[in-house]
GUPA-5614 format. One record per residue (C-alpha): x, y, z; residue in three letters. Coordinates in steps of 0.05 Angstrom, whole numbers, padded with zeros to 5 digits, always signed. Example, Ala and Ser with C-alpha at 12.3 -4.5 7.8 and 13.67 -1.06 7.14 Angstrom:
REM residues 2
+00246-00090+00156ala +00273-00021+00143ser 
REM end
This chain:
REM residues 100
-00362+00357+00149met -00347+00305+00189gly -00311+00234+00188ile -00339+00237+00115glu -00278+00265+00088leu -00231+00220+00114glu -00268+00155+00094leu -00274+00188+00017ser -00195+00191+00024val -00191+00127+00046leu -00242+00093-00009ile -00204+00136-00064phe -00141+00101-00036met -00166+00039-00038leu -00199+00036-00110thr -00129+00073-00141val -00090+00027-00105gly -00119-00035-00128met -00122-00017-00202val -00051+00016-00206val -00018-00031-00159phe -00059-00094-00158gly -00019-00130-00208arg +00046-00126-00167phe +00010-00159-00111glu -00015-00226-00149val +00013-00275-00100glu +00004-00239-00038thr -00039-00276+00016pro -00106-00241+00024ala -00097-00238+00093trp -00036-00191+00083arg -00083-00141+00049gly -00142-00148+00100leu -00088-00136+00158leu -00065-00078+00121lys -00125-00043+00106trp -00149-00054+00174ala -00091-00021+00203ile -00102+00039+00164ile -00175+00043+00169ile -00177+00034+00245leu -00116+00077+00256gly -00150+00131+00213thr -00219+00138+00242val -00190+00123+00312gly -00138+00184+00308leu -00196+00222+00280tyr -00222+00224+00348gln -00172+00256+00380leu -00138+00299+00328val -00197+00306+00268gly -00179+00322+00198his -00108+00316+00219trp -00115+00244+00217ser -00103+00240+00143leu -00037+00251+00155leu -00028+00177+00175phe -00039+00143+00111pro -00004+00202+00080ala +00056+00187+00115ala +00055+00116+00114gly +00044+00121+00028ser +00103+00162+00032val +00144+00115+00085ala +00123+00056+00040gly +00146+00091-00028gly +00213+00105+00001ile +00224+00039+00029val +00197+00010-00034his +00243+00051-00078thr +00303+00032-00039val +00292-00040-00032trp +00275-00045-00107cys +00339-00007-00126arg +00384-00049-00077lys +00355-00122-00107his +00360-00089-00183ser +00287-00088-00193ile +00258-00025-00228his +00212+00009-00171pro +00153+00029-00225ile +00148-00034-00271tyr +00180-00089-00226ala +00225-00114-00282ser +00256-00162-00294pro +00192-00197-00272arg +00221-00262-00261arg +00276-00232-00212arg +00217-00199-00176tyr +00177-00262-00164tyr +00237-00299-00148gln +00259-00240-00089leu +00183-00241-00066arg +00189-00324-00062gly +00131-00329-00114trp +00127-00390-00164ala +00142-00362-00233trp +00083-00375-00283pro +00112-00421-00334glu 
REM end
């Protein structure tokens, strides 16, 4: 199997990420999401050329590191890391307008 494995994993990550975590990114500009996924896809495909299937460690390590930073940030600001509650405080910290 060639690069199909990497592409399948990336499609799976994108799909699950959008369904599960999309509600927490309501006000995030589209360019940030596109940039994030461009880095992940290009980084994984580029590394595949050098190290083969080991390139899957790139998005895996990014997910683990992002999860740790997210949890620490949420705890520091008294936000629940999974439910993003209290929601009003989460919006305030992200700099988003609270929908009245």
